[in-house]
N, C-alpha and C positions, 0 to 999 in steps of 0.2 A: 531308841526311846521315841514314843509318839507324843505329839504336842497338838493341842486344839487351839485354833485361832478363830476369834469371833470379831467380825467387822460390822459395827452397827452404823449403817449408812442412812442417809435421808430417804432413799427410795426402797430399801430392803435391808435384810440382815444376811450377810454371807458368812459361811463357816467352812473351815478346812482342817484336815488332819494332815500333818507332815511327819516324815521320818527323819530324825536327826542324823542318821547315818548316811543318807543320800541327799538330804535337803530337797526331797521331791515331795510333791502332794500325793498323798495316798487316796484322799477323797475330798470332794468339795461340792457345795451346793448353796442355794440361797432360798430365802422364804421372806415374803410371798413371791410368787412368780410375776405378779403384777406390781406396779410401782405404787408405793404408799402415797397417799395424799398428804398435802400440807394444809392444816387448818388455818384459814384466814378470816378471822371474825370481823376484821376491819382491813381497809386498804393498807398495805405495808406491814401487816402482822403475819406472823408465821409460827404456828405451834404444832406439836405432836404429843401424843400420850405416852409417858414413860411406861405405864403399865402395859400398853400395847407392845412397846418395844421388848419388854421382858417376856411377854407371851410369845412373841415371834422369835426371840432368841431360843426359847425352849423348843418350839416347833421346828426351828432350823436344825438344831443339834439332833433331835429325833429323826428328822428326815435324812440327815447325814448318817446316823447310825443304821438306818434302814437300807442303806446301800450295801451293807454287810461287806465292806472292803477292809475292815479292821475290827479288832476286839475292843469295844469302848473302855473295858477295864484296864486296858494297856496304856491309856493316856495318863501321862505323868504331870502335866502342868497346863494352864490355860492362859492365853494372852487375849487382851481386849483392845481393839481400835474402835474409834467412835467419831461421829460428826462433831466438829469442834464448836466451842463458844456457847453451847446450849446451857440454859439454866434449869436445873431440877431442884425443887425444894421439898423437904420432908419434915414431918413432926417427929416427936420423941418415939412414937411407935413405928417409925419408918414408913408411914403412910404418905403418899404423894399428895400435896396440897393443891396443886393446879397443874394444868398442862405445861410441858416444857416450852419455854420461849426459845426457839431455835436460832441457829446462826444467821439466817437471812432475814430475821425480824428486824424492822426498822423503827419500832416505837420509842426506843431509848436514844435515838440519835441526838435530839436536842439536849437531853440531860447530859450525855457524854461530851457534846461540843461545849456546853457551858462549863463543865468541869475542866476541859482542856484550857479554856480561857482563864478561869479563876485560879486553878492550881498554878497555871502558868505554862505556856507551850514548852519553853526551854527545860523547865523542871520535868514535865511529863516525858519529853523526848529523851532527857538523859537519865532519868530514874526508871520510868515505866517502858521506854523505847517506843511508845505509842501514845496516841490520844486514847482516853477511855471510850470514845466513839459509841458504837452500839454493841460493845462486848458485854461479857457476862456481868461484871460489876455494875455497869449502867443499867442493865436489865433488872438486876436485884434492886437497884435504887428506884426504878419504875414501879416495881411491886410495892416497895415501901411507901412511895407516894400515892399510888392509885388503889392499892388493895391492902390497907393496913391491917384488916382482919386476918388476911392470909400471912402477912409479915409477922404478926405477933405470935403466930403458931409455929414459926420455923424453928427447928432444932439444928438442921444442917442443910447447907447448900452443896451442890455438887454438879459436875459435868456429866453428860450422858453415860460415858464409860464407867465413871465411878458408881453411878446408880446400878448398872448391871452387875458390877463386881459386888456391890452391897447386897443385891438379891441372891447372888450365888453364895456368898460367904458370911453374910450377917455383919460384916465390918465395913466402916466408912473410912476411906483414905483419899489422899490426893498427892500431888507432886509439884515440884517447882515448875515443871513444864506446863502442867495443867493450870496452875495459878497464874502463870505468865500469859497464857492464852485468854484467861478471864480478865486481865489487867488488874490483878491483885497484888503483883510482885514487884518489888523495888530491886532492881538489878545492882544498883549502887551500893545499897545497904545489905543486900541479900537477906531480906526478910519481907513479911507482909508490908504493903505500902501504907504508911500512916496517912499519906496525902490522900489516898483514895478512900480509906475507911473513915477518916475524919471529915473530909468534904461531904461524902454521901451520908455520913452518920450511920454507918453499917456496924454490925456486931461481929468482931473477930472470932467469937466463939462459934460462929456458923461454919467456920473452915475446919474440915476433918484433919486428922493427923497427917503431917507431910512425910512422905517416904520417897525413896528414889524410884525412878520409872521402872528400872530393872530390879525389883525386889518383891518380897512376898506381901501381897495386899489382902491376905486372908485365905482361908482354906474352905473348900467346898462343904456346905452343910449336908448333913445325912439326908434330909428330906429332898434336897435338890439332886444329890448324887443318885438316890434311889429312882427318882422320877426320869433321870436322863441316863440311867444305866452306867454311870461313871462311879469311880471309887470315892468313897467319903474321904475328906481330908486332903485331896489333891490341891495344890496351891495355885492361885491366880498370881502370876509372877511378873506381869507387864500390863500396863495401861498407857495408851497414847492417843492423841488426836489423829484423825485420819491422815492428815498431810505429813506430819512427821513420821507417822507409821509407814506411809507409802514410800517415803525417802529411805527408811530402814529397809524395807523389803527390796529395794533396788540398790542397796549398799551406797546410798548417798549420805555419807557420814562426816566427810572431811571438807574443810574450806575450799570453795571453788567448784564443788560438785552440785549439780542441778537435777531436778526431776520435774515432771509435769503430769497433771491429771486432767481429764475432761469428763467428769461425771455430772452430777446435778449442777455443781459449779465448775468453773475452769480454773486451774491453779498452775503457776509456776513457782517452784520452791528451791531456794539455794541456801547452802550452808556457809556461814561466816565465822570467823574467829574474833570479830570486833563487836563491841557494844553499839551497834549502828542503828540509826533510825532515819526515817524520811522526814523532811521538814514539815510536811503536811499530813503525815501518817496515812499516806495513800497506799504504800505497801508497809507490811507489818513485820516486826521482829519478835520472835518468841523463843523460849529456851528449847533447843532440840533435845532429842531423846538422850544424847550422850553429853549434855551440858553439865559442867561442874562449876559451881559458884567460884568466882575468881579470887576473892580475898587478897586483892593486889596483884595476882599473877594473871596472865592472859592466855597461857598456853592450853588450858582446859575449857575456854570459852567456846561454845558451839551453839550458834543461834541459827534458827531457821527463819529465813527472810521470805515472807509469803506474799505473793501477788494473787488476789482472788478476784474472779469475775463471777458474780452470783448467777448470772444467766448464761448457762452453757448447755448441759444435757436437758435442763428444764425447758429452754427454748426449743430444742430439738423435739422434745415430747410434745410441747404445745403445738408446734407445726404439724406433728403427726396427728394429733387429736383433731386439729382444725381441717387439714387438707389430706392427711395420709390415710385416715380412717382405718381400714383393715390391713394396710401395708405394714410390712416389717421394716425395721430400720435399714436392713440390707437392700430392700426394694427401693426405698427412698434414695439411698446413695446411688443405686443403679440409674435412677432417673436423673439425679444431680450430675452424674458423670456425663450425661449427654449434652449438658449445657456448658457454654463457654465460660472460662474463668472471668470473674466479674459479673456473672449472672445477667449479662446484657443490660447493665446499668442499675438493676435492682440491688438496693442495699438494706440490710437489716442491722439494727442496733439492739444487742441482747441485754438491755438493762431494765427488764420488766420484773425483776425478782428482788425488790427491795433496795435499800440504799447501797450504792456501790462505793467501796473504799477508794478505788482508783479514781473516782470522780469527786473525791473529798466528801464522801458520804452524801452526795446528792441523790435524790430519787428522781431520776430523769424519766424513767418509764421506757418500755420497749417501743420501737417504732420502725417503720418501713419507709423508704425514700425511693422516689422515681418509679412507681409502679406504672407499667404500661399495659392497659387492658387488652391491647391487641398483640402483645408480644409475650408477655410473661405467663408461664405455665406452672404446673405443680413442680416440675424439675427445677425451675428457676427459684421458686420459693425454698425448696429443700437445699439447693446450693447456697443461696444467699444467707440462709440461717447458719450453715457451717462456716461460711466465709466470715460472717459477722462475729462469731465466736473467736475465730483465729485472729481477726483484726483487733478485737478487744484485748486479747492476750498480748499482741504486739504493743499496743498502747501502753499496757501495764509493764511490759518488759523494758520499754524505754525509760519508765520511771526507776525501775530497778538499776538500769545502767547509770542513771544520774547519781545513784547511791553507791557506785563502785561494784555492782553485781553484774558481771558480764559473762554469760555461759559460753564455753567452747563447744560443748555437747550437752544434750539433755537426754536423760533416761526416762523411759515410760513403760508402763505395762501395756500390752496390746489388748485394750479393754475400752468400753464405753465409746465415746466419740472417736477414739483413736482406731477403732475397728473400721472406720471409713476412710478409704484412700484418698477421697476428695478433701476431707478435713485435714488429714495428715499432710498431704502435699501443700495445702494452703498455709498450714501452721509452719512448716519447714521453710517454705519459700518466702513467707512474709517476715519471719523472724531472722531468716538467714543463719539458722543454727541447725546442724544435723541432729537427728534424734535416734537413739538406740532403744529397740524394743526388747522386752523380756517377758517371760511367762510370769504368772503370779498376779495376785491382787491383794486387797487390804487384809483379808483373812490369812493369806500366807504370811504377810509381814507380822501379823499379830502373833502367829504361831512361832515365827523366828524370834520375836521378842520374848515370848514365854520361855523358849530354850535358853536365851541369854540370861534372863532372870533366874532361871533354874540352875544355871551354872553348867549346862550342857553344850552350849555353844559360845563361841567367842563373839565379840561385839561386831565383827565384820566377817561372818563365816562364808559369805558367798564369793569372796574375791577370787579364789582359785577354782571354784566349782561351776560358776554361772557364766555363761557367755550369752551375748545378745542373740535373739532370734533373727534380727535383721537391723541394718542401719540405713536410714533414709537421708540422703544428702540433699542440700538445697539445689535447685536448678534454675527455674524461671524467676530469679529474684528481682530483676529489673521490672518485669511485667507486674508482679505481685506488689512490688513496692509502690508502683504508680497507682494501682487499685487501692492500696491501703491509704495512701496520701489523699485520694479523693474522699474515702470514707472518714478519715480523720478530719478533713476540712469541714464536712457537714456536722460531725460530732461536736467540734469546737464551736461552730455557729449555734447549735442547739444549746451548748453550755452557756454561751453568752446571752441566751435569751432570744435568738433569732431562729424561729422554727419554720422559716420558709424553705421550700424545696429549692 
């Protein structure tokens, strides 16, 4: 059986077809080749066009078909992974009413923080497992407050993957996992949160029908099937946010298992069987793809505890645009490799992509420290950027450890910033946790999810068939810990309001 996986990322759309017999990728590609821009109408804002997403999904699938490595009519199910927390609003005719307010947008931070205080921190953390922060519910509240003409026209709200599924099938659905990442879900009551809807005075009818992650979310419309050379009526059987989906792709499904990504944002994601929350909501707990509401029992609780650093690959891209010009990322890493660990004192703080949850939703801004005009070169800049992302992930990992989440090993796809041995060594040595690398990406995971939803695969099909490509063990941990502690000291001075070098 062939399965199609679609990964709607911030920078591009990736698509893959896999064979269920071998669990191997038959074909894979992405569209566009260049990275999508984020629309920032004001400082701290971040938007993208859902209609552009849909156009790019179609072009990506057609590009994949053109590789002629499979018969498109043999595809039996579709899975969708997507950038988390984005808000898409449509009217009764399924027309998009405004650009999507995406995951790294910070405009709703104050609304979410106030909700955290008024609803009550303890109640939020025990029922929602998070502060409303700048998540989807707060973004919808911002639209209600600032764009009442748009709000009045809303028929349904959805996350980015829900929108793509709707365009493919004509049906709108959601899941507990999606509602939890939007901070619409009450884990104690196992229902939509009255606290959130009542406080923000939101309309519950905006929420689409709730289905299981692994289930039929509609069948391909004839018009879409014809344009994409697919069979009419094949089902969309899986939708999940990019981080839970990445965990699925790496078989991170059980308590104590961890994964990491370093794409536009940097993430460490661990699975827990407890309704756990951080006291300041600096790391966040959402329903994992295999979560089952407890109803008093705990054996089926599966939460994904997510640490996110907004500025990861986006920092690397910024540095490339500013100083790398026509260089490839590989060439940048080659230069970074010529520089000593610690970049001869140059430090970069990757917090220039909106409010950072690990910093209690502070908008600190990206910065550099201790630039020496006589010493520092391109290579120093490239290395310091990669080290800064790794140090920020260590900072967040220490918060996860405060909450009882301590990884023994971290699994990752050999992709994005993990393609750099400089970044990988810094990450491993700074966190003091080995990393296992695997083939695959988000579109591979989406295809696996489609197979589970179709009933063609078990929920952990890779256990006996997939082996790591490589394992990177920690080495110079003392040296990197010293470098990290210097970086952390400066960060905490900045957080305290002292911005002196």
